[in-house]
GUTOR-184139 format. One record per residue (C-alpha): x, y, z; residue number from 1; residue in three letters. Coordinates in steps of 0.25 Angstrom, whole numbers, always signed. Example, Ala and Ser with C-alpha at 12.3 -4.5 7.8 and 13.67 -1.06 7.14 Angstrom:
BEGIN
<pt xx="+49" yy="-18" zz="+31" k="1" r="ALA"/>
<pt xx="+55" yy="-4" zz="+29" k="2" r="SER"/>
***
This chain:
BEGIN
<pt xx="-137" yy="+99" zz="-435" k="1" r="MET"/>
<pt xx="-135" yy="+101" zz="-420" k="2" r="ASN"/>
<pt xx="-124" yy="+91" zz="-418" k="3" r="ASP"/>
<pt xx="-128" yy="+88" zz="-403" k="4" r="VAL"/>
<pt xx="-142" yy="+83" zz="-409" k="5" r="ALA"/>
<pt xx="-137" yy="+71" zz="-419" k="6" r="LEU"/>
<pt xx="-125" yy="+65" zz="-412" k="7" r="GLU"/>
<pt xx="-125" yy="+50" zz="-407" k="8" r="GLY"/>
<pt xx="-123" yy="+36" zz="-413" k="9" r="ARG"/>
<pt xx="-136" yy="+32" zz="-408" k="10" r="SER"/>
<pt xx="-141" yy="+45" zz="-417" k="11" r="ASN"/>
<pt xx="-136" yy="+38" zz="-430" k="12" r="LEU"/>
<pt xx="-148" yy="+29" zz="-432" k="13" r="THR"/>
<pt xx="-158" yy="+41" zz="-428" k="14" r="LYS"/>
<pt xx="-164" yy="+51" zz="-438" k="15" r="THR"/>
<pt xx="-161" yy="+66" zz="-437" k="16" r="VAL"/>
<pt xx="-175" yy="+68" zz="-430" k="17" r="PRO"/>
<pt xx="-173" yy="+57" zz="-420" k="18" r="GLN"/>
<pt xx="-160" yy="+62" zz="-416" k="19" r="GLN"/>
<pt xx="-166" yy="+76" zz="-414" k="20" r="ILE"/>
<pt xx="-177" yy="+71" zz="-406" k="21" r="ALA"/>
<pt xx="-167" yy="+64" zz="-396" k="22" r="ASP"/>
<pt xx="-160" yy="+76" zz="-394" k="23" r="GLN"/>
<pt xx="-172" yy="+84" zz="-392" k="24" r="ILE"/>
<pt xx="-177" yy="+74" zz="-383" k="25" r="ALA"/>
<pt xx="-163" yy="+75" zz="-374" k="26" r="ARG"/>
<pt xx="-166" yy="+90" zz="-374" k="27" r="ARG"/>
<pt xx="-179" yy="+88" zz="-369" k="28" r="ILE"/>
<pt xx="-175" yy="+77" zz="-358" k="29" r="VAL"/>
<pt xx="-163" yy="+86" zz="-354" k="30" r="ASP"/>
<pt xx="-173" yy="+98" zz="-352" k="31" r="GLY"/>
<pt xx="-167" yy="+107" zz="-363" k="32" r="GLU"/>
<pt xx="-182" yy="+107" zz="-368" k="33" r="PHE"/>
<pt xx="-192" yy="+109" zz="-357" k="34" r="LYS"/>
<pt xx="-206" yy="+104" zz="-356" k="35" r="ASP"/>
<pt xx="-216" yy="+111" zz="-365" k="36" r="GLY"/>
<pt xx="-204" yy="+118" zz="-373" k="37" r="ASP"/>
<pt xx="-207" yy="+119" zz="-388" k="38" r="PRO"/>
<pt xx="-198" yy="+112" zz="-398" k="39" r="LEU"/>
<pt xx="-197" yy="+121" zz="-411" k="40" r="ARG"/>
<pt xx="-194" yy="+115" zz="-423" k="41" r="GLU"/>
<pt xx="-186" yy="+125" zz="-430" k="42" r="GLN"/>
<pt xx="-177" yy="+127" zz="-416" k="43" r="GLU"/>
<pt xx="-173" yy="+112" zz="-416" k="44" r="LEU"/>
<pt xx="-171" yy="+112" zz="-431" k="45" r="ALA"/>
<pt xx="-161" yy="+123" zz="-429" k="46" r="SER"/>
<pt xx="-155" yy="+116" zz="-417" k="47" r="TYR"/>
<pt xx="-153" yy="+103" zz="-424" k="48" r="TYR"/>
<pt xx="-150" yy="+108" zz="-438" k="49" r="GLY"/>
<pt xx="-161" yy="+101" zz="-445" k="50" r="VAL"/>
<pt xx="-174" yy="+104" zz="-453" k="51" r="SER"/>
<pt xx="-187" yy="+104" zz="-445" k="52" r="ARG"/>
<pt xx="-192" yy="+91" zz="-450" k="53" r="GLY"/>
<pt xx="-181" yy="+83" zz="-441" k="54" r="PRO"/>
<pt xx="-186" yy="+92" zz="-430" k="55" r="ILE"/>
<pt xx="-201" yy="+88" zz="-433" k="56" r="ARG"/>
<pt xx="-198" yy="+74" zz="-433" k="57" r="ASP"/>
<pt xx="-189" yy="+75" zz="-420" k="58" r="ALA"/>
<pt xx="-201" yy="+82" zz="-413" k="59" r="ILE"/>
<pt xx="-211" yy="+71" zz="-417" k="60" r="GLN"/>
<pt xx="-200" yy="+61" zz="-412" k="61" r="GLU"/>
<pt xx="-200" yy="+68" zz="-399" k="62" r="LEU"/>
<pt xx="-215" yy="+69" zz="-397" k="63" r="GLU"/>
<pt xx="-215" yy="+53" zz="-399" k="64" r="ARG"/>
<pt xx="-205" yy="+53" zz="-387" k="65" r="ARG"/>
<pt xx="-215" yy="+62" zz="-379" k="66" r="GLY"/>
<pt xx="-205" yy="+73" zz="-378" k="67" r="LEU"/>
<pt xx="-212" yy="+82" zz="-387" k="68" r="LEU"/>
<pt xx="-228" yy="+87" zz="-387" k="69" r="GLU"/>
<pt xx="-231" yy="+92" zz="-402" k="70" r="ILE"/>
<pt xx="-243" yy="+102" zz="-402" k="71" r="LEU"/>
<pt xx="-249" yy="+105" zz="-415" k="72" r="PRO"/>
<pt xx="-246" yy="+119" zz="-420" k="73" r="ARG"/>
<pt xx="-238" yy="+121" zz="-407" k="74" r="ARG"/>
<pt xx="-226" yy="+113" zz="-409" k="75" r="GLY"/>
<pt xx="-218" yy="+103" zz="-400" k="76" r="ALA"/>
<pt xx="-215" yy="+105" zz="-385" k="77" r="TYR"/>
<pt xx="-207" yy="+97" zz="-376" k="78" r="VAL"/>
<pt xx="-212" yy="+87" zz="-366" k="79" r="ILE"/>
<pt xx="-201" yy="+85" zz="-356" k="80" r="GLU"/>
<pt xx="-201" yy="+70" zz="-351" k="81" r="PRO"/>
<pt xx="-204" yy="+69" zz="-336" k="82" r="THR"/>
<pt xx="-196" yy="+58" zz="-327" k="83" r="ILE"/>
<pt xx="-210" yy="+52" zz="-327" k="84" r="ASP"/>
<pt xx="-211" yy="+50" zz="-341" k="85" r="THR"/>
<pt xx="-196" yy="+44" zz="-343" k="86" r="ILE"/>
<pt xx="-200" yy="+34" zz="-332" k="87" r="ALA"/>
<pt xx="-214" yy="+31" zz="-340" k="88" r="ASP"/>
<pt xx="-206" yy="+29" zz="-353" k="89" r="VAL"/>
<pt xx="-197" yy="+19" zz="-347" k="90" r="PHE"/>
<pt xx="-209" yy="+12" zz="-339" k="91" r="ASN"/>
<pt xx="-215" yy="+9" zz="-353" k="92" r="VAL"/>
<pt xx="-202" yy="+5" zz="-358" k="93" r="GLN"/>
<pt xx="-201" yy="-5" zz="-348" k="94" r="ALA"/>
<pt xx="-213" yy="-11" zz="-349" k="95" r="ALA"/>
<pt xx="-212" yy="-13" zz="-364" k="96" r="MET"/>
<pt xx="-197" yy="-18" zz="-363" k="97" r="ALA"/>
<pt xx="-201" yy="-28" zz="-352" k="98" r="GLY"/>
<pt xx="-213" yy="-33" zz="-361" k="99" r="LEU"/>
<pt xx="-203" yy="-35" zz="-373" k="100" r="ALA"/>
<pt xx="-194" yy="-42" zz="-363" k="101" r="ALA"/>
<pt xx="-206" yy="-52" zz="-360" k="102" r="ARG"/>
<pt xx="-209" yy="-54" zz="-375" k="103" r="TYR"/>
<pt xx="-193" yy="-57" zz="-378" k="104" r="MET"/>
<pt xx="-194" yy="-67" zz="-367" k="105" r="ALA"/>
<pt xx="-204" yy="-74" zz="-374" k="106" r="ARG"/>
<pt xx="-201" yy="-73" zz="-388" k="107" r="CYS"/>
<pt xx="-187" yy="-68" zz="-389" k="108" r="GLY"/>
<pt xx="-178" yy="-74" zz="-400" k="109" r="THR"/>
<pt xx="-164" yy="-81" zz="-396" k="110" r="PRO"/>
<pt xx="-158" yy="-71" zz="-405" k="111" r="GLU"/>
<pt xx="-165" yy="-59" zz="-397" k="112" r="ALA"/>
<pt xx="-161" yy="-65" zz="-385" k="113" r="ILE"/>
<pt xx="-147" yy="-66" zz="-390" k="114" r="GLY"/>
<pt xx="-147" yy="-52" zz="-394" k="115" r="HIS"/>
<pt xx="-152" yy="-48" zz="-380" k="116" r="LEU"/>
<pt xx="-141" yy="-57" zz="-374" k="117" r="ALA"/>
<pt xx="-130" yy="-49" zz="-380" k="118" r="GLU"/>
<pt xx="-135" yy="-36" zz="-376" k="119" r="VAL"/>
<pt xx="-136" yy="-42" zz="-361" k="120" r="VAL"/>
<pt xx="-122" yy="-45" zz="-362" k="121" r="GLY"/>
<pt xx="-117" yy="-33" zz="-368" k="122" r="GLU"/>
<pt xx="-125" yy="-26" zz="-355" k="123" r="LEU"/>
<pt xx="-117" yy="-36" zz="-345" k="124" r="GLU"/>
<pt xx="-104" yy="-32" zz="-352" k="125" r="THR"/>
<pt xx="-107" yy="-18" zz="-351" k="126" r="LEU"/>
<pt xx="-112" yy="-18" zz="-336" k="127" r="ALA"/>
<pt xx="-98" yy="-26" zz="-333" k="128" r="GLU"/>
<pt xx="-90" yy="-13" zz="-338" k="129" r="GLN"/>
<pt xx="-86" yy="-3" zz="-326" k="130" r="GLN"/>
<pt xx="-89" yy="+9" zz="-336" k="131" r="ASP"/>
<pt xx="-99" yy="+9" zz="-347" k="132" r="VAL"/>
<pt xx="-106" yy="+22" zz="-352" k="133" r="GLU"/>
<pt xx="-121" yy="+20" zz="-349" k="134" r="PRO"/>
<pt xx="-124" yy="+23" zz="-364" k="135" r="ILE"/>
<pt xx="-116" yy="+11" zz="-367" k="136" r="VAL"/>
<pt xx="-124" yy="+3" zz="-358" k="137" r="PHE"/>
<pt xx="-138" yy="+7" zz="-362" k="138" r="VAL"/>
<pt xx="-135" yy="+3" zz="-376" k="139" r="THR"/>
<pt xx="-137" yy="-12" zz="-373" k="140" r="PRO"/>
<pt xx="-148" yy="-9" zz="-364" k="141" r="CYS"/>
<pt xx="-156" yy="-3" zz="-375" k="142" r="TRP"/>
<pt xx="-152" yy="-13" zz="-384" k="143" r="ARG"/>
<pt xx="-158" yy="-25" zz="-374" k="144" r="LEU"/>
<pt xx="-171" yy="-16" zz="-374" k="145" r="LEU"/>
<pt xx="-170" yy="-16" zz="-389" k="146" r="SER"/>
<pt xx="-169" yy="-31" zz="-391" k="147" r="ILE"/>
<pt xx="-180" yy="-34" zz="-381" k="148" r="VAL"/>
<pt xx="-189" yy="-26" zz="-389" k="149" r="ALA"/>
<pt xx="-185" yy="-30" zz="-402" k="150" r="ALA"/>
<pt xx="-187" yy="-45" zz="-399" k="151" r="ASN"/>
<pt xx="-200" yy="-45" zz="-390" k="152" r="CYS"/>
<pt xx="-207" yy="-51" zz="-402" k="153" r="GLY"/>
<pt xx="-218" yy="-40" zz="-400" k="154" r="ASN"/>
<pt xx="-217" yy="-30" zz="-411" k="155" r="GLU"/>
<pt xx="-226" yy="-20" zz="-405" k="156" r="HIS"/>
<pt xx="-219" yy="-19" zz="-392" k="157" r="LEU"/>
<pt xx="-206" yy="-19" zz="-400" k="158" r="ARG"/>
<pt xx="-211" yy="-7" zz="-407" k="159" r="ARG"/>
<pt xx="-215" yy="+0" zz="-395" k="160" r="MET"/>
<pt xx="-202" yy="-2" zz="-388" k="161" r="MET"/>
<pt xx="-194" yy="+3" zz="-401" k="162" r="ARG"/>
<pt xx="-202" yy="+15" zz="-400" k="163" r="ASP"/>
<pt xx="-201" yy="+17" zz="-385" k="164" r="LEU"/>
<pt xx="-186" yy="+15" zz="-384" k="165" r="PHE"/>
<pt xx="-184" yy="+25" zz="-397" k="166" r="LYS"/>
<pt xx="-192" yy="+37" zz="-389" k="167" r="HIS"/>
<pt xx="-187" yy="+33" zz="-376" k="168" r="SER"/>
<pt xx="-185" yy="+44" zz="-366" k="169" r="LEU"/>
<pt xx="-174" yy="+35" zz="-360" k="170" r="TRP"/>
<pt xx="-165" yy="+38" zz="-373" k="171" r="GLY"/>
<pt xx="-167" yy="+52" zz="-373" k="172" r="VAL"/>
<pt xx="-163" yy="+53" zz="-358" k="173" r="LEU"/>
<pt xx="-151" yy="+44" zz="-361" k="174" r="TRP"/>
<pt xx="-147" yy="+53" zz="-372" k="175" r="GLY"/>
<pt xx="-145" yy="+63" zz="-361" k="176" r="SER"/>
<pt xx="-137" yy="+56" zz="-351" k="177" r="GLN"/>
<pt xx="-136" yy="+41" zz="-346" k="178" r="PRO"/>
<pt xx="-148" yy="+37" zz="-337" k="179" r="LEU"/>
<pt xx="-143" yy="+22" zz="-334" k="180" r="ASP"/>
<pt xx="-132" yy="+13" zz="-333" k="181" r="TYR"/>
<pt xx="-123" yy="+23" zz="-326" k="182" r="LEU"/>
<pt xx="-118" yy="+12" zz="-317" k="183" r="THR"/>
<pt xx="-111" yy="-1" zz="-318" k="184" r="ARG"/>
<pt xx="-122" yy="-6" zz="-308" k="185" r="GLU"/>
<pt xx="-135" yy="-2" zz="-317" k="186" r="ARG"/>
<pt xx="-127" yy="-8" zz="-329" k="187" r="ARG"/>
<pt xx="-124" yy="-21" zz="-322" k="188" r="HIS"/>
<pt xx="-139" yy="-22" zz="-318" k="189" r="GLN"/>
<pt xx="-143" yy="-20" zz="-331" k="190" r="MET"/>
<pt xx="-135" yy="-31" zz="-335" k="191" r="ALA"/>
<pt xx="-140" yy="-41" zz="-326" k="192" r="LEU"/>
<pt xx="-155" yy="-37" zz="-329" k="193" r="ASN"/>
<pt xx="-152" yy="-38" zz="-344" k="194" r="SER"/>
<pt xx="-146" yy="-52" zz="-341" k="195" r="ARG"/>
<pt xx="-158" yy="-56" zz="-333" k="196" r="ALA"/>
<pt xx="-167" yy="-50" zz="-344" k="197" r="LEU"/>
<pt xx="-160" yy="-59" zz="-355" k="198" r="LEU"/>
<pt xx="-162" yy="-71" zz="-347" k="199" r="GLU"/>
<pt xx="-177" yy="-67" zz="-345" k="200" r="ALA"/>
<pt xx="-179" yy="-66" zz="-360" k="201" r="ILE"/>
<pt xx="-171" yy="-79" zz="-365" k="202" r="SER"/>
<pt xx="-178" yy="-88" zz="-354" k="203" r="THR"/>
<pt xx="-192" yy="-83" zz="-358" k="204" r="GLY"/>
<pt xx="-194" yy="-76" zz="-344" k="205" r="GLN"/>
<pt xx="-204" yy="-65" zz="-350" k="206" r="ASP"/>
<pt xx="-208" yy="-59" zz="-337" k="207" r="GLU"/>
<pt xx="-195" yy="-58" zz="-330" k="208" r="ARG"/>
<pt xx="-189" yy="-52" zz="-344" k="209" r="ALA"/>
<pt xx="-200" yy="-42" zz="-344" k="210" r="GLU"/>
<pt xx="-198" yy="-38" zz="-329" k="211" r="TRP"/>
<pt xx="-182" yy="-36" zz="-332" k="212" r="LEU"/>
<pt xx="-182" yy="-29" zz="-343" k="213" r="LEU"/>
<pt xx="-193" yy="-20" zz="-337" k="214" r="ARG"/>
<pt xx="-184" yy="-18" zz="-325" k="215" r="GLU"/>
<pt xx="-172" yy="-15" zz="-334" k="216" r="ILE"/>
<pt xx="-179" yy="-3" zz="-341" k="217" r="VAL"/>
<pt xx="-185" yy="+2" zz="-326" k="218" r="PHE"/>
<pt xx="-171" yy="+1" zz="-319" k="219" r="ALA"/>
<pt xx="-165" yy="+9" zz="-332" k="220" r="SER"/>
<pt xx="-177" yy="+19" zz="-330" k="221" r="ARG"/>
<pt xx="-175" yy="+20" zz="-315" k="222" r="ASP"/>
<pt xx="-160" yy="+23" zz="-317" k="223" r="GLU"/>
<pt xx="-163" yy="+34" zz="-327" k="224" r="GLY"/>
<pt xx="-174" yy="+40" zz="-318" k="225" r="MET"/>
<pt xx="-164" yy="+41" zz="-307" k="226" r="ARG"/>
<pt xx="-155" yy="+50" zz="-316" k="227" r="ILE"/>
<pt xx="-166" yy="+58" zz="-322" k="228" r="ILE"/>
<pt xx="-171" yy="+62" zz="-308" k="229" r="ARG"/>
<pt xx="-159" yy="+67" zz="-305" k="230" r="LYS"/>
<pt xx="-157" yy="+75" zz="-318" k="231" r="LEU"/>
<pt xx="-171" yy="+80" zz="-317" k="232" r="ARG"/>
<pt xx="-174" yy="+81" zz="-302" k="233" r="GLY"/>
<pt xx="-187" yy="+74" zz="-305" k="234" r="GLN"/>
<pt xx="-192" yy="+61" zz="-300" k="235" r="ASP"/>
<pt xx="-199" yy="+52" zz="-306" k="236" r="VAL"/>
<pt xx="-214" yy="+48" zz="-301" k="237" r="ASP"/>
<pt xx="-212" yy="+33" zz="-294" k="238" r="PRO"/>
<pt xx="-226" yy="+29" zz="-301" k="239" r="SER"/>
<pt xx="-217" yy="+30" zz="-314" k="240" r="ARG"/>
<pt xx="-207" yy="+19" zz="-310" k="241" r="ILE"/>
<pt xx="-213" yy="+6" zz="-313" k="242" r="MET"/>
<pt xx="-206" yy="-7" zz="-309" k="243" r="HIS"/>
<pt xx="-210" yy="-21" zz="-309" k="244" r="ASP"/>
<pt xx="-210" yy="-33" zz="-300" k="245" r="SER"/>
<pt xx="-199" yy="-45" zz="-303" k="246" r="ASN"/>
<pt xx="-208" yy="-57" zz="-309" k="247" r="PRO"/>
<pt xx="-196" yy="-65" zz="-304" k="248" r="GLY"/>
***
């Protein structure tokens, strides 16, 4: 098996098709596979050193992520994500995360709020350090989102957020290079916003909690857009950049 494909601690909990799908997704985002390119099962099976079964499963996973189109009797073809598509994904993510924060502010348990407080404390500690790898800082950021999603009390929303996070283009892009939290200032701002979110949730300020978590996701989106614009030489359609007014 191609040893580039299946390394990494985070891969230990993933199936072989999921790991292969992650790697192919990164190759699409990095431009190795272009929009409209066919993906042939046998070539991929030889490259990754597996049978065609895992490749077929990986292709289906990539179709769910919106990175491939499978045409009957013709095969799978690449859909290269545009910068506008990436912005759209995170607008949806922000809306769902904000709604989950609003639910948690209304019905979050003391235990769940305690778990959230632990993550916020970890972010504050990391933000005070001079040199922190972005991937180290982003891990508790994702945990914060996961805690809010898991404890929103809305099972339908929780499942939708789980699926969105699992198939998010953000994770694919981060697999190529860091896109946020590159500076101490950004890390410090995230820590401040997270503390404000915790306070809003723990005191039942549901509208403020929703706005704060949406803004956290929007800020990460905007930082990523800035870097992607440089990498691709593309600009995002301004109509794709959503923001909310502060509810106070």
